[in-house]
C-alpha angles and dihedrals in degrees: 000000000000116000110254093324106210093352098078130066117217112220090209093054092046091050093050091046093052089049097050110144126251127223102259130056138200116196110212092191127035108255128231128168093271108015122113109258139179115207116187134191135192115227138161094054089312094304096109125060112200122188133194117201113205133192094012111159121178124174126216097260102034119125108229129191130191091259089066091070101039139001091188128098087224089081086088090061100049112113102167123044135180140160134230130190091001141128127201118180095185120024106229126215088227089078094071091038086062093046104030095164100048113134103181121039126178113200097162125136095016099121090242112179102174141011116232112241105272094012090149099034091112093048098103092134099040116120103165130038126180113194096158127140097026134116100253111151101165137037125190115231090247096044093117100031091113093061106079093156096046112138105163127036126178120193098158120150102017132120100257116149098175143014112225117232110261095026092129099030093114096042097081093155095053109137105166129034124176121181103160126159098024131116102252112154103182140017111208115228095244096047093106100031092122097038096096095155099044107132108157119050123174122180097154116164106011129120098254116162098170128037121142099208091187087073090071092063098171097049114123101178123036131173118189096151120146098030136109102258118148099190140021123217103199120231114231097236104035116133100179126026125179114190104148122144099034133109097256118162100164141036116204113198119210094218122299112330113208093177103061110108104157127040123171116185104152122145097031136111101258120151104158118057099168087120088075091089089069092066106060095163096059114137102171124031126176115190097153121143098024133116099258115152102176139029115196129199092234089066089070114064117213094250095052111130096201113166101168126036121177117188099153123145099020132117100264114154094173137022123189121158097155090124092057124079101208088166093170097051110123105160125047125173117190096153124140099021132116098262121147100170134028101154095118089066094063096116089052093045092050091062096051127105094201128026125178117193102149122130100035134102097255119157104179141021131191111202112160125232088253096058119137097212112143097172128025135167118203106159125127099031136116099253124181104233096223092052093043093052090050091050092048087061092061097039119078110245089226090057095062116091136166100039127189114271095197138004134228119248110285093029130099137200123260110179089335093307120113118240140162124240117225123203117227116227126214090263090058095250122128125239130185 
């Protein structure tokens, strides 16, 4: 499953977009194959000066001044800055002294291990910082205090194991924070107390065991997939929440949320899903690979606009949503459960575009000739051959995918799906 799809905004992509190169160049330093150079470009109708620093190599103990980065007065005019073919062990404060008006700075892939104390103290104009793909293992609580206008921060792919309390206390305009692929084990409850505008939060693939998401009350998109969470406290404004591949046993709503559209909770340990009724605006719900045994009509309020429901690989022994309208539902996955009968759901099934029933113990199905199914998977069931042949007449042959390769003893193939013939007795009843 893709993460967020179009809902999330990657800081890296935004940074690269904002730093796209113009057509003309002005080399501030003559270039050789290994010399340090600064190549700058005018973009945005000449309003933006973007610079690329190449072949910059700074060791951990070197003393660096602003002159190291530029000997040109144009450093005052640079608004976008990035590096190529460079390594910086310790990020020096002299960088922003040389470019005091920079607004977008890409510091990714530089092998940065530490930030010099006050490295961002001259960053009063900075709005976007990309520190991804480095080796940063520690951040001081005041590391970003000099960035009052910061809106987007990317710390993906570092070695962080914790976020100190107060780290974002001065970044009151922070909108997007991505810290994926680190080693963070816990997010303290007051970490985002001052982040009143934080909307996009991405902690994908860490080791987080505790994170009270309700503390980021203004967040609209959150990704905490691939962590070790055991419960989710829902934020009041969240629209999209990805929390697959955790150890979640409970969802704690913070009142009724009329904003939540997308909720992915696959690969967890959920059994009870009665909390569903608190999210009437859900459009896409992934509950695959949990421990759910029952799905009740009362979990789905009448106004729910659900379009996609994934319940695959659970422990469902029955499924009956005949009392629920779900008129907008188009995709339903009930595969790999313990179902033996779903006939009562025929009116619901007829409206679907995609229906996945493979890997159950189903014997019969009752789709009508007017069904809208465009894709259906029926393999690995216990079909009655007579019923299966009748259903194959009302299902488009191009809609059927994932057929049975071979059948168990006592079963036969009908259009490459295994089924069991039943003899009819004189009284009209079937027998195996």
